[in-house]
C-alpha positions as CSV (number, residue, x, y, z in Angstrom):
1,M,-33.9,-30.0,67.2
2,E,-34.0,-32.3,63.8
3,K,-33.1,-31.3,60.4
4,T,-35.6,-29.7,58.2
5,M,-36.3,-29.0,54.9
6,N,-38.7,-26.6,55.3
7,P,-38.7,-23.4,53.4
8,T,-36.7,-20.5,55.2
9,A,-38.1,-16.5,55.0
10,A,-37.4,-13.0,56.0
11,L,-39.0,-10.4,57.4
12,I,-38.6,-6.8,56.9
13,I,-40.7,-3.5,58.7
14,I,-40.0,-0.3,57.6
15,G,-41.2,2.6,59.1
16,E,-40.2,5.4,61.8
17,E,-42.9,5.5,63.6
18,I,-42.2,2.0,64.0
19,L,-38.8,2.8,65.2
20,N,-40.0,6.1,67.2
21,G,-42.8,4.3,68.9
22,R,-45.6,5.8,67.8
23,T,-47.0,2.9,65.7
24,K,-46.9,-0.1,67.6
25,D,-46.2,-2.9,65.5
26,K,-49.2,-5.7,64.6
27,N,-47.5,-7.7,61.9
28,I,-44.2,-9.5,63.1
29,G,-46.5,-12.0,65.5
30,Y,-49.4,-12.2,62.9
31,I,-46.9,-13.4,59.9
32,A,-44.6,-15.9,62.2
33,E,-47.6,-17.2,63.1
34,Y,-49.2,-17.6,59.8
35,L,-45.8,-18.5,58.6
36,T,-45.2,-21.3,60.9
37,N,-48.7,-23.0,59.8
38,L,-47.2,-22.8,55.9
39,G,-44.6,-24.9,57.3
40,I,-41.9,-21.3,56.2
41,N,-39.4,-21.2,59.3
42,L,-39.1,-17.7,59.8
43,R,-35.5,-17.4,60.4
44,E,-35.0,-13.1,61.0
45,V,-36.7,-9.9,61.8
46,R,-35.2,-6.4,61.1
47,V,-37.1,-3.4,62.1
48,I,-35.7,-0.6,59.6
49,G,-36.7,3.3,58.8
50,D,-37.7,4.9,55.9
51,E,-34.2,4.6,54.3
52,E,-33.2,3.5,51.4
53,A,-29.6,3.1,52.0
54,A,-30.6,0.3,54.5
55,I,-33.8,-1.0,52.7
56,V,-31.9,-1.8,49.4
57,E,-29.2,-3.5,51.8
58,A,-31.9,-5.8,54.1
59,V,-33.7,-7.2,50.5
60,N,-29.9,-7.7,49.6
61,A,-28.4,-9.4,52.2
62,L,-31.7,-11.3,53.2
63,R,-32.9,-12.7,50.0
64,A,-29.6,-14.7,49.6
65,E,-30.3,-16.1,52.4
66,C,-33.9,-17.3,52.7
67,N,-36.7,-18.4,49.9
68,Y,-38.8,-15.9,51.0
69,V,-38.3,-12.2,52.4
70,F,-41.3,-10.1,53.5
71,T,-41.7,-6.7,53.8
72,C,-44.4,-4.3,55.1
73,G,-44.7,-0.6,55.0
74,G,-43.4,1.9,52.9
75,I,-45.8,1.9,49.9
76,G,-48.2,4.2,50.1
77,P,-49.0,7.8,48.7
78,T,-47.1,10.3,50.1
79,H,-43.2,11.5,49.8
80,D,-41.6,8.9,52.7
81,D,-43.2,5.7,50.8
82,I,-39.2,4.9,49.7
83,T,-40.3,1.0,50.0
84,A,-41.1,0.4,46.3
85,D,-38.4,2.9,45.0
86,S,-35.4,1.1,47.0
87,I,-36.7,-2.6,46.4
88,A,-36.4,-1.5,42.2
89,K,-32.5,0.0,43.3
90,A,-31.8,-3.4,45.3
91,F,-32.9,-5.0,42.2
92,G,-31.5,-3.0,39.7
93,V,-34.5,-2.6,37.9
94,P,-36.6,0.2,36.2
95,I,-39.8,1.4,38.6
96,S,-42.9,3.3,36.7
97,E,-46.5,3.2,36.5
98,N,-48.2,0.0,36.4
99,A,-51.2,-0.1,34.3
100,Q,-53.2,-3.2,35.9
101,A,-52.2,-1.5,38.8
102,I,-53.9,1.7,37.4
103,E,-56.8,-0.5,36.3
104,M,-56.6,-2.1,39.9
105,L,-56.8,2.0,41.9
106,L,-59.9,2.6,39.0
107,E,-61.8,-0.1,41.2
108,R,-62.1,2.8,44.6
109,Y,-61.4,6.3,42.6
110,A,-62.7,7.8,40.2
111,P,-60.7,9.2,37.3
112,E,-60.2,12.5,38.2
113,D,-59.8,11.5,41.9
114,L,-56.9,9.6,40.9
115,N,-54.2,12.0,41.6
116,A,-50.5,12.7,42.0
117,G,-50.7,10.8,45.5
118,R,-52.7,8.0,44.9
119,R,-50.9,6.8,41.7
120,R,-47.7,6.9,43.2
121,M,-49.0,3.3,44.7
122,A,-49.1,2.0,41.1
123,R,-45.7,2.9,40.8
124,I,-44.1,-0.8,40.1
125,P,-40.2,-2.1,39.8
126,H,-40.2,-3.7,36.4
127,G,-40.9,-7.6,36.2
128,A,-42.7,-7.4,39.5
129,A,-46.2,-9.3,39.6
130,L,-48.9,-7.7,41.9
131,I,-50.3,-9.1,45.1
132,P,-54.2,-7.9,45.1
133,N,-55.7,-5.6,48.1
134,S,-59.4,-6.3,48.3
135,I,-59.8,-3.6,50.5
136,S,-58.1,-0.3,49.4
137,K,-57.1,-2.2,45.6
138,A,-53.6,0.0,45.7
139,P,-51.5,-3.4,45.6
140,G,-48.5,-5.2,46.7
141,F,-45.6,-6.8,44.6
142,I,-43.4,-10.1,44.2
143,L,-40.5,-9.3,42.4
144,E,-38.4,-12.9,42.3
145,N,-38.4,-13.9,46.1
146,V,-39.2,-11.0,47.6
147,H,-43.0,-9.7,48.7
148,V,-43.7,-6.2,49.3
149,M,-46.6,-5.8,51.5
150,A,-48.8,-2.8,53.1
151,G,-47.7,-2.3,56.5
152,V,-51.4,-1.5,57.9
153,P,-52.5,-4.9,59.4
154,N,-55.4,-5.3,58.1
155,I,-54.8,-5.2,54.2
156,M,-51.0,-6.7,54.7
157,Q,-53.1,-9.8,56.3
158,V,-55.7,-10.3,53.7
159,M,-51.7,-9.7,51.2
160,M,-51.1,-12.8,52.8
161,D,-53.8,-14.0,52.2
162,A,-53.6,-14.0,48.5
163,L,-50.0,-15.0,48.8
164,A,-50.2,-18.2,50.1
165,P,-51.4,-20.3,47.4
166,Q,-48.1,-19.4,46.1
167,L,-45.6,-19.9,48.9
168,A,-44.6,-23.8,48.8
169,K,-45.0,-25.1,52.1
170,G,-43.2,-27.0,54.8
171,Q,-44.0,-29.5,57.1
172,P,-45.7,-27.6,60.1
173,L,-44.7,-28.0,63.7
174,H,-46.1,-30.1,66.1
175,V,-46.5,-27.6,69.6
176,V,-47.0,-28.5,73.2
177,T,-47.6,-25.9,75.8
178,I,-47.2,-26.7,78.9
179,D,-48.4,-24.3,81.7
180,T,-46.7,-24.1,85.2
181,R,-46.6,-21.6,88.0
182,V,-42.5,-23.0,88.9
183,G,-40.2,-20.5,88.3
184,E,-37.7,-21.2,86.0
185,G,-34.6,-21.6,88.6
186,T,-36.0,-24.4,90.0
187,Y,-36.4,-26.0,87.4
188,A,-33.8,-24.8,84.6
189,E,-31.1,-27.8,85.0
190,A,-33.6,-30.5,85.2
191,L,-35.1,-28.8,81.7
192,R,-31.8,-28.6,80.3
193,E,-31.1,-32.3,80.8
194,I,-34.9,-33.1,79.3
195,A,-33.6,-31.4,76.7
196,A,-30.4,-33.5,76.0
197,Q,-32.3,-36.0,76.4
198,H,-34.8,-35.0,73.3
199,P,-32.4,-33.7,70.6
200,T,-34.7,-34.2,67.7
201,V,-37.3,-30.9,69.7
202,S,-36.9,-28.0,70.9
203,I,-37.8,-27.4,74.3
204,G,-38.2,-23.4,75.2
205,S,-38.8,-21.4,78.8
206,Y,-40.6,-18.5,78.6
207,P,-41.4,-16.8,81.8
208,R,-44.7,-14.1,82.0
209,F,-47.3,-12.5,84.1
210,T,-50.3,-12.6,84.4
211,A,-53.6,-11.8,86.1
212,Q,-53.0,-14.7,88.5
213,G,-49.7,-13.8,89.0
214,F,-46.4,-15.0,87.7
215,A,-46.3,-18.3,85.6
216,T,-43.9,-19.8,83.2
217,Q,-44.7,-21.8,80.0
218,I,-42.3,-24.7,78.6
219,I,-43.1,-25.2,75.1
220,I,-42.1,-27.9,72.8
221,R,-41.8,-28.3,69.4
222,G,-41.1,-30.9,66.5
223,K,-41.8,-32.4,63.1
224,N,-42.7,-35.9,64.7
225,L,-46.3,-35.9,67.3
226,Q,-44.4,-38.4,69.2
227,T,-41.4,-37.1,69.6
228,C,-42.6,-34.2,71.0
229,T,-44.7,-35.9,73.4
230,A,-42.5,-38.3,75.0
231,A,-40.3,-34.8,76.2
232,A,-43.7,-33.3,76.9
233,D,-44.3,-36.3,79.1
234,A,-40.5,-36.1,80.4
235,V,-41.6,-32.1,81.3
236,H,-44.9,-33.1,83.4
237,A,-43.1,-35.6,85.7
238,M,-40.3,-33.5,86.2
239,L,-42.7,-31.0,87.5
240,T,-44.7,-33.4,89.4
241,N,-41.6,-34.6,91.5
242,I,-39.7,-31.1,91.8
């Protein structure tokens, strides 16, 4: 695939409930597509539990490798919401109640209802900028290239919308999808040859089951529409001649 200078990103999903299967993740696919549309290349996704050492290790490793790191989960009001403290430890900075975050929470809660649990959601690492949350008001935050968001999907989504204008964009990829009922084993070698003949695009083959039975998708991605189209024409011709 042709070289790209698009920004790179990594995603960390935090939560024991994801690892034990109680909660089915809905954030990875959404964020992956969102970033792709911005021309940001998502290079890695990690799913980890509510463990400080694991969060610190993942954040420090990935923020050194990618332009952006996004995290989801662990910024709520309960004792097991430890993401903010872990991020502070990763950066070696203090954490305390943030006055602006308290003001945001007061847009939703009366002062007398802002109990200790809810005030936990206003604890922000020093030096971080806040990510607004138009749904529940409890903010996420940005510390250098790390963007910390809620795990609840609809709240994460409004945080992504708030973040998007601040992110450096790259060149979005062109994507061509070809559906076929020809099995992968039938066209594997021919597709390998096509991929070798079109090195500036990425060609992937993905089997799936549909209501109509077994099917596959051949997906071609690249920065140049003409090169994607040329590769797609070759794939169509190959499928026709099988």
